[in-house]
PyMOL Python script that loads the backbone (N, CA, C, O; Angstrom):
from pymol import cmd

cmd.read_pdbstr("""\
ATOM      1  N   MET A   1      14.369 -42.144 -31.953  1.00  0.00           N
ATOM      2  CA  MET A   1      13.892 -40.884 -32.438  1.00  0.00           C
ATOM      3  C   MET A   1      13.522 -40.021 -31.223  1.00  0.00           C
ATOM      4  O   MET A   1      12.797 -40.485 -30.342  1.00  0.00           O
ATOM      5  N   PRO A   2      14.004 -38.788 -31.164  1.00  0.00           N
ATOM      6  CA  PRO A   2      13.589 -37.930 -30.068  1.00  0.00           C
ATOM      7  C   PRO A   2      12.156 -37.496 -30.204  1.00  0.00           C
ATOM      8  O   PRO A   2      11.606 -37.452 -31.304  1.00  0.00           O
ATOM      9  N   ASP A   3      11.543 -37.171 -29.058  1.00  0.00           N
ATOM     10  CA  ASP A   3      10.147 -36.702 -29.085  1.00  0.00           C
ATOM     11  C   ASP A   3      10.028 -35.371 -29.866  1.00  0.00           C
ATOM     12  O   ASP A   3      10.893 -34.501 -29.764  1.00  0.00           O
ATOM     13  N   ARG A   4       8.967 -35.240 -30.625  1.00  0.00           N
ATOM     14  CA  ARG A   4       8.713 -34.008 -31.362  1.00  0.00           C
ATOM     15  C   ARG A   4       7.273 -33.603 -31.201  1.00  0.00           C
ATOM     16  O   ARG A   4       6.387 -34.449 -31.086  1.00  0.00           O
ATOM     17  N   ARG A   5       7.048 -32.356 -31.194  1.00  0.00           N
ATOM     18  CA  ARG A   5       5.673 -31.767 -31.019  1.00  0.00           C
ATOM     19  C   ARG A   5       5.148 -31.366 -32.374  1.00  0.00           C
ATOM     20  O   ARG A   5       5.839 -30.700 -33.144  1.00  0.00           O
ATOM     21  N   TYR A   6       3.927 -31.767 -32.668  1.00  0.00           N
ATOM     22  CA  TYR A   6       3.277 -31.427 -33.926  1.00  0.00           C
ATOM     23  C   TYR A   6       1.972 -30.740 -33.667  1.00  0.00           C
ATOM     24  O   TYR A   6       1.304 -30.954 -32.655  1.00  0.00           O
ATOM     25  N   GLU A   7       1.624 -29.887 -34.641  1.00  0.00           N
ATOM     26  CA  GLU A   7       0.297 -29.262 -34.711  1.00  0.00           C
ATOM     27  C   GLU A   7      -0.369 -29.624 -36.016  1.00  0.00           C
ATOM     28  O   GLU A   7       0.207 -29.428 -37.086  1.00  0.00           O
ATOM     29  N   VAL A   8      -1.566 -30.145 -35.941  1.00  0.00           N
ATOM     30  CA  VAL A   8      -2.332 -30.451 -37.132  1.00  0.00           C
ATOM     31  C   VAL A   8      -3.515 -29.465 -37.100  1.00  0.00           C
ATOM     32  O   VAL A   8      -4.295 -29.456 -36.148  1.00  0.00           O
ATOM     33  N   ARG A   9      -3.636 -28.655 -38.129  1.00  0.00           N
ATOM     34  CA  ARG A   9      -4.768 -27.704 -38.224  1.00  0.00           C
ATOM     35  C   ARG A   9      -5.756 -28.226 -39.233  1.00  0.00           C
ATOM     36  O   ARG A   9      -5.398 -28.566 -40.360  1.00  0.00           O
ATOM     37  N   VAL A  10      -7.040 -28.289 -38.806  1.00  0.00           N
ATOM     38  CA  VAL A  10      -8.107 -28.689 -39.660  1.00  0.00           C
ATOM     39  C   VAL A  10      -9.168 -27.624 -39.682  1.00  0.00           C
ATOM     40  O   VAL A  10      -9.304 -26.863 -38.724  1.00  0.00           O
ATOM     41  N   THR A  11      -9.942 -27.551 -40.784  1.00  0.00           N
ATOM     42  CA  THR A  11     -10.992 -26.549 -40.879  1.00  0.00           C
ATOM     43  C   THR A  11     -12.198 -26.922 -40.032  1.00  0.00           C
ATOM     44  O   THR A  11     -12.520 -28.097 -39.862  1.00  0.00           O
ATOM     45  N   GLY A  12     -12.844 -25.918 -39.516  1.00  0.00           N
ATOM     46  CA  GLY A  12     -14.067 -26.038 -38.734  1.00  0.00           C
ATOM     47  C   GLY A  12     -13.815 -26.473 -37.286  1.00  0.00           C
ATOM     48  O   GLY A  12     -12.683 -26.591 -36.818  1.00  0.00           O
ATOM     49  N   ARG A  13     -14.927 -26.697 -36.624  1.00  0.00           N
ATOM     50  CA  ARG A  13     -14.882 -27.075 -35.241  1.00  0.00           C
ATOM     51  C   ARG A  13     -15.319 -28.555 -35.096  1.00  0.00           C
ATOM     52  O   ARG A  13     -16.177 -29.024 -35.844  1.00  0.00           O
ATOM     53  N   LEU A  14     -14.751 -29.245 -34.175  1.00  0.00           N
ATOM     54  CA  LEU A  14     -14.994 -30.666 -34.003  1.00  0.00           C
ATOM     55  C   LEU A  14     -16.148 -30.897 -33.051  1.00  0.00           C
ATOM     56  O   LEU A  14     -16.345 -30.165 -32.081  1.00  0.00           O
ATOM     57  N   SER A  15     -16.895 -31.929 -33.355  1.00  0.00           N
ATOM     58  CA  SER A  15     -17.934 -32.397 -32.453  1.00  0.00           C
ATOM     59  C   SER A  15     -17.256 -33.003 -31.219  1.00  0.00           C
ATOM     60  O   SER A  15     -16.051 -33.253 -31.207  1.00  0.00           O
ATOM     61  N   GLU A  16     -18.060 -33.227 -30.197  1.00  0.00           N
ATOM     62  CA  GLU A  16     -17.502 -33.905 -28.974  1.00  0.00           C
ATOM     63  C   GLU A  16     -16.986 -35.271 -29.299  1.00  0.00           C
ATOM     64  O   GLU A  16     -15.950 -35.688 -28.783  1.00  0.00           O
ATOM     65  N   ARG A  17     -17.710 -35.993 -30.169  1.00  0.00           N
ATOM     66  CA  ARG A  17     -17.307 -37.348 -30.560  1.00  0.00           C
ATOM     67  C   ARG A  17     -15.938 -37.302 -31.310  1.00  0.00           C
ATOM     68  O   ARG A  17     -15.036 -38.099 -31.051  1.00  0.00           O
ATOM     69  N   ALA A  18     -15.839 -36.368 -32.210  1.00  0.00           N
ATOM     70  CA  ALA A  18     -14.525 -36.242 -32.981  1.00  0.00           C
ATOM     71  C   ALA A  18     -13.410 -35.834 -32.011  1.00  0.00           C
ATOM     72  O   ALA A  18     -12.290 -36.334 -32.114  1.00  0.00           O
ATOM     73  N   ARG A  19     -13.705 -34.940 -31.082  1.00  0.00           N
ATOM     74  CA  ARG A  19     -12.676 -34.540 -30.108  1.00  0.00           C
ATOM     75  C   ARG A  19     -12.175 -35.741 -29.282  1.00  0.00           C
ATOM     76  O   ARG A  19     -10.987 -35.871 -28.987  1.00  0.00           O
ATOM     77  N   ASP A  20     -13.127 -36.604 -28.927  1.00  0.00           N
ATOM     78  CA  ASP A  20     -12.819 -37.853 -28.179  1.00  0.00           C
ATOM     79  C   ASP A  20     -11.811 -38.738 -28.906  1.00  0.00           C
ATOM     80  O   ASP A  20     -11.055 -39.471 -28.267  1.00  0.00           O
ATOM     81  N   ALA A  21     -11.795 -38.678 -30.190  1.00  0.00           N
ATOM     82  CA  ALA A  21     -10.873 -39.498 -31.035  1.00  0.00           C
ATOM     83  C   ALA A  21      -9.457 -39.110 -30.814  1.00  0.00           C
ATOM     84  O   ALA A  21      -8.540 -39.857 -31.157  1.00  0.00           O
ATOM     85  N   PHE A  22      -9.254 -37.925 -30.232  1.00  0.00           N
ATOM     86  CA  PHE A  22      -7.876 -37.438 -30.021  1.00  0.00           C
ATOM     87  C   PHE A  22      -7.499 -37.370 -28.557  1.00  0.00           C
ATOM     88  O   PHE A  22      -6.855 -36.429 -28.093  1.00  0.00           O
ATOM     89  N   ALA A  23      -7.921 -38.400 -27.850  1.00  0.00           N
ATOM     90  CA  ALA A  23      -7.582 -38.477 -26.406  1.00  0.00           C
ATOM     91  C   ALA A  23      -6.048 -38.444 -26.242  1.00  0.00           C
ATOM     92  O   ALA A  23      -5.311 -39.086 -26.990  1.00  0.00           O
ATOM     93  N   GLY A  24      -5.603 -37.681 -25.246  1.00  0.00           N
ATOM     94  CA  GLY A  24      -4.197 -37.579 -24.979  1.00  0.00           C
ATOM     95  C   GLY A  24      -3.527 -36.415 -25.754  1.00  0.00           C
ATOM     96  O   GLY A  24      -2.353 -36.108 -25.545  1.00  0.00           O
ATOM     97  N   LEU A  25      -4.300 -35.787 -26.639  1.00  0.00           N
ATOM     98  CA  LEU A  25      -3.710 -34.639 -27.396  1.00  0.00           C
ATOM     99  C   LEU A  25      -4.500 -33.399 -27.018  1.00  0.00           C
ATOM    100  O   LEU A  25      -5.608 -33.502 -26.491  1.00  0.00           O
ATOM    101  N   ASN A  26      -3.930 -32.211 -27.288  1.00  0.00           N
ATOM    102  CA  ASN A  26      -4.580 -30.969 -27.033  1.00  0.00           C
ATOM    103  C   ASN A  26      -5.410 -30.649 -28.252  1.00  0.00           C
ATOM    104  O   ASN A  26      -4.928 -30.756 -29.380  1.00  0.00           O
ATOM    105  N   VAL A  27      -6.650 -30.258 -28.040  1.00  0.00           N
ATOM    106  CA  VAL A  27      -7.564 -29.849 -29.110  1.00  0.00           C
ATOM    107  C   VAL A  27      -8.077 -28.451 -28.770  1.00  0.00           C
ATOM    108  O   VAL A  27      -8.772 -28.266 -27.772  1.00  0.00           O
ATOM    109  N   ALA A  28      -7.735 -27.482 -29.595  1.00  0.00           N
ATOM    110  CA  ALA A  28      -8.094 -26.079 -29.345  1.00  0.00           C
ATOM    111  C   ALA A  28      -8.756 -25.466 -30.593  1.00  0.00           C
ATOM    112  O   ALA A  28      -8.295 -25.683 -31.714  1.00  0.00           O
ATOM    113  N   GLU A  29      -9.818 -24.715 -30.390  1.00  0.00           N
ATOM    114  CA  GLU A  29     -10.466 -24.016 -31.491  1.00  0.00           C
ATOM    115  C   GLU A  29      -9.798 -22.647 -31.650  1.00  0.00           C
ATOM    116  O   GLU A  29      -9.648 -21.885 -30.695  1.00  0.00           O
ATOM    117  N   VAL A  30      -9.395 -22.362 -32.931  1.00  0.00           N
ATOM    118  CA  VAL A  30      -8.769 -21.100 -33.186  1.00  0.00           C
ATOM    119  C   VAL A  30      -9.470 -20.474 -34.421  1.00  0.00           C
ATOM    120  O   VAL A  30      -9.302 -20.992 -35.525  1.00  0.00           O
ATOM    121  N   SER A  31     -10.197 -19.449 -34.278  1.00  0.00           N
ATOM    122  CA  SER A  31     -11.093 -18.860 -35.301  1.00  0.00           C
ATOM    123  C   SER A  31     -11.892 -19.958 -36.057  1.00  0.00           C
ATOM    124  O   SER A  31     -12.714 -20.627 -35.431  1.00  0.00           O
ATOM    125  N   ALA A  32     -11.691 -20.155 -37.309  1.00  0.00           N
ATOM    126  CA  ALA A  32     -12.491 -21.112 -38.088  1.00  0.00           C
ATOM    127  C   ALA A  32     -11.810 -22.454 -38.214  1.00  0.00           C
ATOM    128  O   ALA A  32     -12.207 -23.288 -39.028  1.00  0.00           O
ATOM    129  N   GLU A  33     -10.773 -22.665 -37.398  1.00  0.00           N
ATOM    130  CA  GLU A  33      -9.995 -23.902 -37.497  1.00  0.00           C
ATOM    131  C   GLU A  33      -9.900 -24.562 -36.109  1.00  0.00           C
ATOM    132  O   GLU A  33     -10.182 -23.932 -35.089  1.00  0.00           O
ATOM    133  N   THR A  34      -9.503 -25.830 -36.093  1.00  0.00           N
ATOM    134  CA  THR A  34      -9.204 -26.556 -34.889  1.00  0.00           C
ATOM    135  C   THR A  34      -7.789 -27.036 -34.909  1.00  0.00           C
ATOM    136  O   THR A  34      -7.368 -27.650 -35.890  1.00  0.00           O
ATOM    137  N   VAL A  35      -7.026 -26.781 -33.859  1.00  0.00           N
ATOM    138  CA  VAL A  35      -5.612 -27.210 -33.787  1.00  0.00           C
ATOM    139  C   VAL A  35      -5.539 -28.402 -32.866  1.00  0.00           C
ATOM    140  O   VAL A  35      -5.945 -28.344 -31.705  1.00  0.00           O
ATOM    141  N   ILE A  36      -5.006 -29.498 -33.412  1.00  0.00           N
ATOM    142  CA  ILE A  36      -4.760 -30.720 -32.653  1.00  0.00           C
ATOM    143  C   ILE A  36      -3.264 -30.817 -32.448  1.00  0.00           C
ATOM    144  O   ILE A  36      -2.524 -30.868 -33.430  1.00  0.00           O
ATOM    145  N   SER A  37      -2.800 -30.844 -31.249  1.00  0.00           N
ATOM    146  CA  SER A  37      -1.368 -30.827 -31.027  1.00  0.00           C
ATOM    147  C   SER A  37      -0.969 -31.808 -29.915  1.00  0.00           C
ATOM    148  O   SER A  37      -1.759 -32.176 -29.046  1.00  0.00           O
ATOM    149  N   GLY A  38       0.298 -32.201 -29.999  1.00  0.00           N
ATOM    150  CA  GLY A  38       0.788 -33.113 -28.976  1.00  0.00           C
ATOM    151  C   GLY A  38       2.179 -33.628 -29.362  1.00  0.00           C
ATOM    152  O   GLY A  38       2.677 -33.386 -30.461  1.00  0.00           O
ATOM    153  N   VAL A  39       2.755 -34.320 -28.450  1.00  0.00           N
ATOM    154  CA  VAL A  39       4.133 -34.850 -28.602  1.00  0.00           C
ATOM    155  C   VAL A  39       4.000 -36.225 -29.305  1.00  0.00           C
ATOM    156  O   VAL A  39       3.153 -37.048 -28.956  1.00  0.00           O
ATOM    157  N   VAL A  40       4.857 -36.426 -30.284  1.00  0.00           N
ATOM    158  CA  VAL A  40       4.916 -37.688 -31.028  1.00  0.00           C
ATOM    159  C   VAL A  40       6.253 -38.372 -30.678  1.00  0.00           C
ATOM    160  O   VAL A  40       7.328 -37.794 -30.840  1.00  0.00           O
ATOM    161  N   HIS A  41       6.151 -39.568 -30.214  1.00  0.00           N
ATOM    162  CA  HIS A  41       7.367 -40.318 -29.749  1.00  0.00           C
ATOM    163  C   HIS A  41       7.985 -41.140 -30.893  1.00  0.00           C
ATOM    164  O   HIS A  41       9.179 -41.438 -30.894  1.00  0.00           O
ATOM    165  N   GLN A  42       7.131 -41.496 -31.864  1.00  0.00           N
ATOM    166  CA  GLN A  42       7.604 -42.316 -32.977  1.00  0.00           C
ATOM    167  C   GLN A  42       6.929 -41.905 -34.251  1.00  0.00           C
ATOM    168  O   GLN A  42       5.820 -41.373 -34.195  1.00  0.00           O
ATOM    169  N   ASP A  43       7.510 -42.110 -35.361  1.00  0.00           N
ATOM    170  CA  ASP A  43       6.890 -41.761 -36.658  1.00  0.00           C
ATOM    171  C   ASP A  43       5.538 -42.407 -36.847  1.00  0.00           C
ATOM    172  O   ASP A  43       4.633 -41.803 -37.421  1.00  0.00           O
ATOM    173  N   ASP A  44       5.392 -43.633 -36.370  1.00  0.00           N
ATOM    174  CA  ASP A  44       4.123 -44.391 -36.531  1.00  0.00           C
ATOM    175  C   ASP A  44       2.965 -43.616 -35.819  1.00  0.00           C
ATOM    176  O   ASP A  44       1.824 -43.661 -36.278  1.00  0.00           O
ATOM    177  N   GLN A  45       3.267 -42.918 -34.713  1.00  0.00           N
ATOM    178  CA  GLN A  45       2.204 -42.211 -33.993  1.00  0.00           C
ATOM    179  C   GLN A  45       1.729 -41.007 -34.856  1.00  0.00           C
ATOM    180  O   GLN A  45       0.539 -40.691 -34.863  1.00  0.00           O
ATOM    181  N   LEU A  46       2.624 -40.363 -35.553  1.00  0.00           N
ATOM    182  CA  LEU A  46       2.196 -39.284 -36.465  1.00  0.00           C
ATOM    183  C   LEU A  46       1.287 -39.817 -37.558  1.00  0.00           C
ATOM    184  O   LEU A  46       0.252 -39.230 -37.872  1.00  0.00           O
ATOM    185  N   HIS A  47       1.702 -40.965 -38.140  1.00  0.00           N
ATOM    186  CA  HIS A  47       0.871 -41.570 -39.178  1.00  0.00           C
ATOM    187  C   HIS A  47      -0.464 -41.995 -38.660  1.00  0.00           C
ATOM    188  O   HIS A  47      -1.468 -41.843 -39.356  1.00  0.00           O
ATOM    189  N   GLU A  48      -0.518 -42.532 -37.444  1.00  0.00           N
ATOM    190  CA  GLU A  48      -1.775 -42.931 -36.834  1.00  0.00           C
ATOM    191  C   GLU A  48      -2.676 -41.710 -36.605  1.00  0.00           C
ATOM    192  O   GLU A  48      -3.878 -41.769 -36.865  1.00  0.00           O
ATOM    193  N   LEU A  49      -2.106 -40.619 -36.124  1.00  0.00           N
ATOM    194  CA  LEU A  49      -2.827 -39.394 -35.935  1.00  0.00           C
ATOM    195  C   LEU A  49      -3.488 -38.942 -37.245  1.00  0.00           C
ATOM    196  O   LEU A  49      -4.680 -38.637 -37.290  1.00  0.00           O
ATOM    197  N   LEU A  50      -2.669 -38.911 -38.315  1.00  0.00           N
ATOM    198  CA  LEU A  50      -3.212 -38.493 -39.588  1.00  0.00           C
ATOM    199  C   LEU A  50      -4.256 -39.424 -40.174  1.00  0.00           C
ATOM    200  O   LEU A  50      -5.132 -38.989 -40.921  1.00  0.00           O
ATOM    201  N   GLU A  51      -4.169 -40.704 -39.838  1.00  0.00           N
ATOM    202  CA  GLU A  51      -5.195 -41.658 -40.264  1.00  0.00           C
ATOM    203  C   GLU A  51      -6.523 -41.397 -39.533  1.00  0.00           C
ATOM    204  O   GLU A  51      -7.597 -41.565 -40.111  1.00  0.00           O
ATOM    205  N   VAL A  52      -6.441 -40.998 -38.296  1.00  0.00           N
ATOM    206  CA  VAL A  52      -7.663 -40.705 -37.544  1.00  0.00           C
ATOM    207  C   VAL A  52      -8.315 -39.444 -38.180  1.00  0.00           C
ATOM    208  O   VAL A  52      -9.525 -39.394 -38.402  1.00  0.00           O
ATOM    209  N   VAL A  53      -7.476 -38.446 -38.458  1.00  0.00           N
ATOM    210  CA  VAL A  53      -7.975 -37.208 -39.119  1.00  0.00           C
ATOM    211  C   VAL A  53      -8.695 -37.568 -40.391  1.00  0.00           C
ATOM    212  O   VAL A  53      -9.811 -37.106 -40.630  1.00  0.00           O
ATOM    213  N   GLN A  54      -8.050 -38.412 -41.235  1.00  0.00           N
ATOM    214  CA  GLN A  54      -8.577 -38.782 -42.502  1.00  0.00           C
ATOM    215  C   GLN A  54      -9.896 -39.620 -42.279  1.00  0.00           C
ATOM    216  O   GLN A  54     -10.868 -39.404 -43.004  1.00  0.00           O
ATOM    217  N   SER A  55      -9.938 -40.523 -41.337  1.00  0.00           N
ATOM    218  CA  SER A  55     -11.109 -41.385 -41.111  1.00  0.00           C
ATOM    219  C   SER A  55     -12.316 -40.548 -40.692  1.00  0.00           C
ATOM    220  O   SER A  55     -13.459 -40.943 -40.926  1.00  0.00           O
ATOM    221  N   LEU A  56     -12.067 -39.409 -40.081  1.00  0.00           N
ATOM    222  CA  LEU A  56     -13.170 -38.542 -39.633  1.00  0.00           C
ATOM    223  C   LEU A  56     -13.618 -37.569 -40.723  1.00  0.00           C
ATOM    224  O   LEU A  56     -14.576 -36.816 -40.549  1.00  0.00           O
ATOM    225  N   GLY A  57     -12.896 -37.602 -41.860  1.00  0.00           N
ATOM    226  CA  GLY A  57     -13.236 -36.770 -43.007  1.00  0.00           C
ATOM    227  C   GLY A  57     -12.882 -35.320 -42.813  1.00  0.00           C
ATOM    228  O   GLY A  57     -13.482 -34.442 -43.434  1.00  0.00           O
ATOM    229  N   LEU A  58     -11.907 -35.056 -41.954  1.00  0.00           N
ATOM    230  CA  LEU A  58     -11.494 -33.668 -41.718  1.00  0.00           C
ATOM    231  C   LEU A  58     -10.586 -33.157 -42.799  1.00  0.00           C
ATOM    232  O   LEU A  58      -9.788 -33.894 -43.378  1.00  0.00           O
ATOM    233  N   HIS A  59     -10.728 -31.846 -43.063  1.00  0.00           N
ATOM    234  CA  HIS A  59      -9.902 -31.218 -44.132  1.00  0.00           C
ATOM    235  C   HIS A  59      -8.652 -30.590 -43.429  1.00  0.00           C
ATOM    236  O   HIS A  59      -8.768 -29.675 -42.615  1.00  0.00           O
ATOM    237  N   VAL A  60      -7.474 -31.124 -43.784  1.00  0.00           N
ATOM    238  CA  VAL A  60      -6.220 -30.668 -43.160  1.00  0.00           C
ATOM    239  C   VAL A  60      -5.773 -29.375 -43.827  1.00  0.00           C
ATOM    240  O   VAL A  60      -5.672 -29.299 -45.051  1.00  0.00           O
ATOM    241  N   VAL A  61      -5.507 -28.364 -43.012  1.00  0.00           N
ATOM    242  CA  VAL A  61      -4.986 -27.090 -43.459  1.00  0.00           C
ATOM    243  C   VAL A  61      -3.475 -27.162 -43.420  1.00  0.00           C
ATOM    244  O   VAL A  61      -2.818 -26.721 -44.363  1.00  0.00           O
ATOM    245  N   SER A  62      -2.900 -27.709 -42.347  1.00  0.00           N
ATOM    246  CA  SER A  62      -1.459 -27.817 -42.248  1.00  0.00           C
ATOM    247  C   SER A  62      -1.046 -28.809 -41.190  1.00  0.00           C
ATOM    248  O   SER A  62      -1.785 -29.083 -40.244  1.00  0.00           O
ATOM    249  N   VAL A  63       0.163 -29.348 -41.368  1.00  0.00           N
ATOM    250  CA  VAL A  63       0.829 -30.206 -40.369  1.00  0.00           C
ATOM    251  C   VAL A  63       2.216 -29.630 -40.187  1.00  0.00           C
ATOM    252  O   VAL A  63       3.006 -29.526 -41.125  1.00  0.00           O
ATOM    253  N   GLU A  64       2.486 -29.255 -38.934  1.00  0.00           N
ATOM    254  CA  GLU A  64       3.829 -28.622 -38.674  1.00  0.00           C
ATOM    255  C   GLU A  64       4.483 -29.177 -37.444  1.00  0.00           C
ATOM    256  O   GLU A  64       3.817 -29.463 -36.449  1.00  0.00           O
ATOM    257  N   GLN A  65       5.755 -29.327 -37.504  1.00  0.00           N
ATOM    258  CA  GLN A  65       6.504 -29.642 -36.305  1.00  0.00           C
ATOM    259  C   GLN A  65       6.799 -28.304 -35.631  1.00  0.00           C
ATOM    260  O   GLN A  65       7.268 -27.374 -36.287  1.00  0.00           O
ATOM    261  N   VAL A  66       6.531 -28.197 -34.339  1.00  0.00           N
ATOM    262  CA  VAL A  66       6.718 -26.970 -33.616  1.00  0.00           C
ATOM    263  C   VAL A  66       7.617 -27.156 -32.445  1.00  0.00           C
ATOM    264  O   VAL A  66       7.851 -28.284 -32.010  1.00  0.00           O
ATOM    265  N   ALA A  67       8.132 -26.069 -31.919  1.00  0.00           N
ATOM    266  CA  ALA A  67       9.042 -26.169 -30.776  1.00  0.00           C
ATOM    267  C   ALA A  67       8.340 -26.717 -29.573  1.00  0.00           C
ATOM    268  O   ALA A  67       7.165 -26.414 -29.364  1.00  0.00           O
ATOM    269  N   PRO A  68       9.018 -27.525 -28.759  1.00  0.00           N
ATOM    270  CA  PRO A  68       8.392 -28.132 -27.559  1.00  0.00           C
ATOM    271  C   PRO A  68       7.981 -27.094 -26.563  1.00  0.00           C
ATOM    272  O   PRO A  68       7.444 -27.430 -25.508  1.00  0.00           O
TER     273      PRO A  68
END
""", "prot")
cmd.dss("prot")
cmd.show_as("cartoon", "prot")
cmd.util.cbc("prot")
cmd.orient("prot")
C-alpha cells in the first residue's frame, strides 16, 4: 500500500497529555477544532490512530485523506 496522508479533525483543544498520545503526528489547533495529521503507511496505522482518538474520548468531526 502506498503512503497516504490523513487529517483527523476533532472538536476542542487537546491537553498536553492528549497531544503526547499523537507522537510523530502533526497536531494543530484550528478555531474550535484540533487537526491531527500525518502519513499512514498501512491500514493498521489508521485504525490505531482512530483507536487512540476513541480511547481519549474525543469527538471526531471528520477523517479525510488529503494530498501529500
